[in-house]
N, C-alpha and C positions, 0 to 999 in steps of 0.2 A: 598112167596107173594100171596095174595088172588086173584089178577088179573095180567094178563100179559099186562103191560103198557109200551109203547114205547115213546121215545122223538124224535121229528123232529125239527131241528134247522137250521137257515140260517147261512152262514159263517161269516156274519158281527156281529152276536151275539158272541162276542169273549169269548166263553165258556172255562172254565178251561180245560187244556189239558187231564186230567184224563178221561173226558167224551168220548174221542176218543176210549177208550178201552172198553166201555160198549157195550155189544152185542145188547142192545135195543135202541141205539142212532144212528141216521143218520143225516148227515149235508149236506144241500143243498148249493152248491157254487153259489155265485153271479158271474157275469162275468166282466172281464176287457178287454177292447179293446185298444190295444197298438201296434203301428207300423204295422197295417194291420193284426194283429193276435187277436184271441179271447182266452183269458186265463181264466180257472176256478180258482176262488179264493181258495188259500191254497191247490190246487191240482197241477195245472200247474205252479204256482208261489208261493213261500214262502216269508214271511216277509223280511228275510235277503237279498234275491235277489232283491226284490221289492225296498227297500230303497236304495240299491246300485245303481240301475238303475235311480230312480227318482232324485237322487242327481246330476246326470250328466246334468240335465236341458234340456234334449231333449223334444220333443213333449210330452205334458201331456196326460196321458191315460184318457179314459172315462169308466164309469161303466154302467151296466144294471142289472135288476132283473133276477132271475133264469128263465130258460125256463120251460114252463108248463110240457113238457115231462120229464125233470129232476126231478121235484117235484113229478109227478105221479110215476115215477120209484122208488123213495125212499119209497113212501107210499106202493106201491105194494110189494116191497122187504120186508118191515116190515110185511105186511099181510101174505106173503108166509112163513115168519119165525114164524108165529103163533100169532102175535099181532093183537088183534081186537079193541084195544083202544089206541089212539095216542094223545099225547099232543104236539102240534106244538107251538114253541115260536119264535117270530120274533122281529126284530128291529122295531122302531116306524113307524106306518102308516103315520105319519106326515112328515117323511123324505124319505120314500121309498114306492114303490108299492109292495114290497115283501110280506107284510101282505095280501094284496088283492089277489095276485097271488096264495098264498098258500091256502087261504080261498076258492077261486074258485075251485082249484084242490081238496080240501077236500070234497067239495059238490058233486064232480063228483064220488067220491069213496063211495057210499052209504052203502057198505057192511062192512065198518070200521067206528067206532065212533071216530071222530076227533074233538078235541077242539083246536081252534087257539087263542093263547094269544098274544095280542098286548102289548108289554112291555112298550110302550111309551118312550123307552130309546134306547140306541145304544151301540155297542161295549161291553165292560166289564159290563156295566150297564144292558144290555139285557142278557149277559152271566150268570150273577148272578142268574137270574130267572131259567136258566137251571140247575145250581148247586143246587138250592133250590128244584126244582122238583125232581132231582135225589135223593136227601136226603130223600124226602118223599116217593119215590118209594122204596128205600132201607129199609125204616122203615115199609113198608107194608100198607101205606094209600091207600084207594081206589080211583078210577079215579075221581069221583065227588068231593071228599074232596080235592084232589090235585088241581083240576081246581079252586075250590072255594077259596082256600088259595092263589093261584097265582094271581087271579083277584083282591082279596082284597089287595094284597101287591103292586099293581101297583101305586096307588097314593102316597104312602109313601116312596117308594124306589127312589133313586136319582143317577144321574151321573154328574160328573164335570170333565172337562178336560181343560188343558192348551195347546195352540199351539203358536209357535213363530211367525207365520205369517198367515194372512187371505188370502194369495194368492190362496191357493188350494180350500178353500171354495168358493171364488169368481169364480174361473174357473169352478168349478163343479156345480154352481148354487144352492148350499146348504146353502148360507149365511143367509137367512131369516132375523130375527130380530137382528142379530149380525151386520148388515150393518151399523148401526148408530154409531159404535165406531169410535173414532177419528183416531186411527191407528198409523202407524210407525213413523210419523213425530215427535210425542211426546214420542216415545218409550213406548207407552202403549200397553200392551198385554191383550187379553181377557181370562177370565175363562168362558167357555161355558157350559151351561146345557140344559136340555130339560124341557119345560113348561108342564102343565097338558095335553096339546094336543100332546105332543111329538115333539114339534118344537124347534129348537135352539133359545136360547136367551143369552144375556150377563149377567151372574150372578155376575161378579165382574171384575174390571180392576186392573192390577198390572204392575210393572215395571221390574220385574226380575223373573227368574225361582224359586228361593228359596222363594220369597214372594208369588209366585203362589201356591207352595206346602202348605205353611202356611195357605193361605186363603182357599184352598180346604179342608184342615183338619178342619178348623173352620166351614166350611159349612156342611161337613158330620157330624161333632159333633152336630150341630144344628138339623140336620135331625134325629140323633140317640137319641136326648134328650127325655126322657120319655119312651123309649123302652128298652126291655131287650134282645130280640132275633134278632140279625142282624149279617150280615157278610159283609166283604169288598172284593173288587177286584181292583187290580192295573194293568194298562196297559201302555205300552210304545211303541212309534213309533221311534225306533232307538235312544233311549236315556237311555241306561242301567245305567249310573252313577246316573242320577236323579231318576230313578226307585229305586235303592238301597237306596238313601237318603230318598225317600218318605217311603219306606218300614220300614226302621229303625225308623223313626219318628212315624209312625202309630202303629208299634208294641209296642213301648214304651208307647203310650197312651192307647192302647187296647191289653194288653198282652194275654188275654184269648179268643180273637175273631179269627175266621178263616179269613185269608187274602190270597186270591188267587193272583197269578201274571201271566202275560202273555204278548203277543205281539198284537199289533193292526193288524188286517187283512189287506192284500194288498188292497182289494176293499174299505175298509174304509179309508186306508191311502191315496188313490187317492184324497180324499176330505179334508184331514187334513195335509198331508205332514209329513216330518221328524221332530222329536223333541217333539212330543206329550207326555204328561203324563196325565193319567186319573185316577180318584178315583171313584169307584162306591160303593154304599151301598144298600144292600137289607135288608128290614125290614119286618119280617114276623108276628110281633105282635105289 
């Protein structure tokens, strides 16, 4: 590689698990406040335990952005490892202050060149940017070119996800423009996406899980139309059967494309609850 480039991610960017093994990747945990304890996302609590607990219906947890000290610690750790250029990828600034927190921390560390990318997405949608950046690093692209390509791909890349209930979005105050949906009385379920500002909106309404998958595949197909280079990511919040169903369908439609699979982080699951299925598409050209 021509440059030593590192990646800095937040834990709600549900990046593919192989990135955990990259020596140049650091993940900053968001925080979950539950039953008087503060838990670091994906460190003190893992998805399996989280969904088991939240299904009990006890007091709902709350979340907060990473601590400034935790962000600076990760940056300095990368600096000590010899990385002078860092690409930080975050979930949408329209949904979390995490982007601003990391940007402020990056400005404090003037001895390291840090580009902070606002994915305008969330979960696996944001995680796909990390997978793409890793691909470019592995291929030897320089820092400026990687940043340029990431920023160029923000408007065209999409995330769509289905959730069985709006209960958790309402409780967490993240419901945004989704609030206008009629809701459970008519058994209508939303497919949610992020608009150009990275804020939730209702992309479609369906009446069943299987119809939700079909509609999401239709929507990512529309996003992919006219493009050649793209990759998919699938995420589930304690819904492995529907994840497999979704994977089989998308693999049949796009047999030659990369399809990552993973779990929704606990800190994101606080706002979406169990049952989520998400499909992200990252388009690089």
